[in-house]
C-alpha positions, 0 to 999 in steps of 0.5 A: 804416283811414282816418280818418272824418268828414273831407273826402277829395280825389281824387288825383292833382293838377294844381297851379295856380300861376296868376300867383304873384309869387314862390316863397313865394306857391306854398308850399302847392303846394311842400309838396304837391310836396315830400311827395307828388310821386307825386300831382302830374302837373304844374303850370299857370302863367300866362305872368307866373308867377314860381314854379316847382315843377320839374314839367312845365308843362301845360294843363288838357287835358294834365293830364286826359290824365295822369290828374289828378282835382283842380286844386289852387289851390296859390298864395296872393295878397294877400288870398286873392282869386280873381281874374277871370283865375283864375276863368276857368281854374277854371270851365274846369277844372270843365267839363272834369271836374276837382274843385277844392281850395283852401286860401285864406281866400276860399271857392271855393264863394262865387264864383258862377261856380264854384258854378254850374259845379260844380253843372252838372258834378256836381263838388266844391269843396273849401275845406279851411280850412272844414270842412263836416262835423258832428262829435260832442263828444269822449268820451275813450274809449280806442280801439285803435291808437297815436297820436303828436301833434306839439306845439310851444313856439310856432306855425309851428315844424315840426309838420307837417314833423315829422309827415310826416318821421316817417311817411316814416321809419316806413313805410320801416321797414315800420311801419304809419303814416299822417299825419293832417292838421289844417291846410290844407296838410297836408290837400292833401298827405294828400288828407284831414283836418280843418282843426281851427282852423276847428272850433267849440271844443266839437267840437275834441276830437270832430273829433280823435277822428274824425281818428284813429279805432280802428285796428289795435293796431300802427298809428300815426296821426301827428297834425299839431299846431297852435298851442302851449299857451303861445301866448295866441292859440291854446292852445285848439286845442292843448288840444283836439288833446291830448285828442281825439287821445289820444296815446301819444307826443308830440314837442316841436317848437321853433324856437330863434332866436325872441326871443318867441312868434310875433305876441306880442312881450310873451310870451317862449318857454317853457323846454323842460322845463316845456313838455314837462311841461305838454303831458304833464300835459294829455295824461294826461287821456285817456291816462295813459301818454303819453310824450315821445319827444324834440325836433324842432328847426327849425335852418334859421336856424343854420349847420351848426356852430351847429345841431349845438351847439344840438341837443347842448345841448338834448339834454343839457338834457332827456335825450331825442333832439333832431333837425332832421328836415330836416338829420338825419332823425327816425330817432332819434325813431322808435328811441324809439317803434317 
C-alpha cells in the first residue's frame, strides 16, 4: 500500500545538472542516481558543467524519447537561485511535456515564467521542500503493519542512507518493505513523501501517520528520520516523527568523529546508550513495544582498521549490532528484526 497525503512525482527522470560548479553541487542528483538508477534515463548538462553522474548526456527531446516524465533539478547553486539560463531550459521542458521537480529553497512556482508555462501546458511543479498538502492532527491510534524509524545522535549522520540500505536488503530477502521519505532528496529518490521539517509543528505527527498508513501485517515502512532529540535546534521534528511513525523498531545512526553537535559548538554529542534510551522512552508513547535493533555508524572519515575498531567498541558497549551500511551492509540489522 502506498503512503497517502503526500506528493507523488512521475518517474522516470531526466536529471538536470545545468552549470553545476563541482560534483558536490550535484549531490541531490547523485543520491537519486545511486539509489534509484532504474528511474534515471540520463543527465542534462550545460557545456560549463563540472559534475558528472556517469549517465548518458541528453537533450530534453532525447530524454522524452527515452520515456522521461519529470525533469529533476538535481543541483544546488549558491543561494538556491533559479538563474535566467536555467529558466529558459525549464520553460522549454514544460512546453515539451515534462513536469518539474526541485529540492531548492527557492520555489519553482515563484518564478513567473515557470508558473505560466506549467499552467498553459497543464504540467506540475513539485517544490519538494514545501508541502502543499493538508494534514490532520495525529491521533496516536495503533494501525496494522510494521514500521522502522532511523534516529540519530545528531543531524546529517546517515539516517536516509540507512533507511534506503535497509529497504534494499529487506527486498533482496523477499520482505515487503518501502522507504518513506521525509526530506527533499529522499522524496526525489522515492518519488513521494513529505518534507517533514516544513510541516507546521502541530501537524508533524499527523503527517508522519499519513506517511506510514495502515498496511499488511507483514509489511515494513522504513521511515527516514530527521534531526536528533539531542539537537537543540531540531529536536521538535524528531519527536514528532517518533510519535507519528509509531515505530516497532528504531535504528540509531551515529557519526563517531564529530567533536560537537552539528552547527552547535557548545553542545557535545550525547552518549550512545542514553540517546537510545531517550528515543525509546519517547517512542513508547504511541508504541510501548518499540525496540532498538542496533547502530548504523558512518565511518567514512575513518580508515578501514579504525572503522573496524570503532564498530567493535560500540557493539561491545551497547550489546547490539553496530554496522556501517556503506562498508558492511545492514544484513546484521535485518537479522534482528526480520
